[in-house]
Every structure is written in C-alpha cells, then in structure tokens.
Phi, psi and omega in degrees: 000129179270140179264146179255120178266131182283144176289127183272107182294330183283356181297317177294319178298321179297320179293317179295320177301316181293320179296314180294317179300316179295323179293322177296316179295320181297322179277359178057041176271334179206141177277325181234085177286137181240130181289129178227050183291344177278351179272088184290328182301336180297328184263005184287173191310308186292337181278140178247151179294144178291321176199165178232148173210152182290150179296138182290350179285349177086008180276194181268031183253146174242143176254121178261123185250129178250135181238148177216127180294147179246152175283146180125232182295146174288135180089008179262123181229140173272140179232152175219152181219163181216138178266135177221154174286152179291000000 
C-alpha cells in the first residue's frame, strides 16, 4: 500500500518567515524578530510598512514588512509582512 503525503501549505510560509526574519536582522532593526502573522491590525490602513524589499524569487513581487516593538527583551520586535505586486 502506498502512502500519500499531503502537501504542506505552510512550507512556503515558513520560507517567507525565515527570509523576512533574516532581512530584519540584516538591517539591524531587531535582534530577536518574532513572527506575528496572526496580528492583522498591524497591516491595517493607518500603519505603514517599516521597509519594503523585492521578493528573492526574482519575480515582480515586493514584500512589505510591518514592525511593532514588544515588551520584554530589548531588541525584540514583532513582525508581519504582506506580498504585493510592483
């Protein structure tokens, strides 16, 4: 009997989370970036992205990154991101 392995939809999300986290560290905006993709209010209208960078896949996509300071350790920031066409 052959087993069927399900396609893991979150696999792409995990890669994007890691890419965004590395970009935040590279720009020295946070020492400890924490994923907060469930915080939708972070991406709402009055808030503006902290920075934008092109998608590493080389396509016509831009990644908009939103940051919010967290209580606790110094250098800890919550991040959320959104993909948009150029």
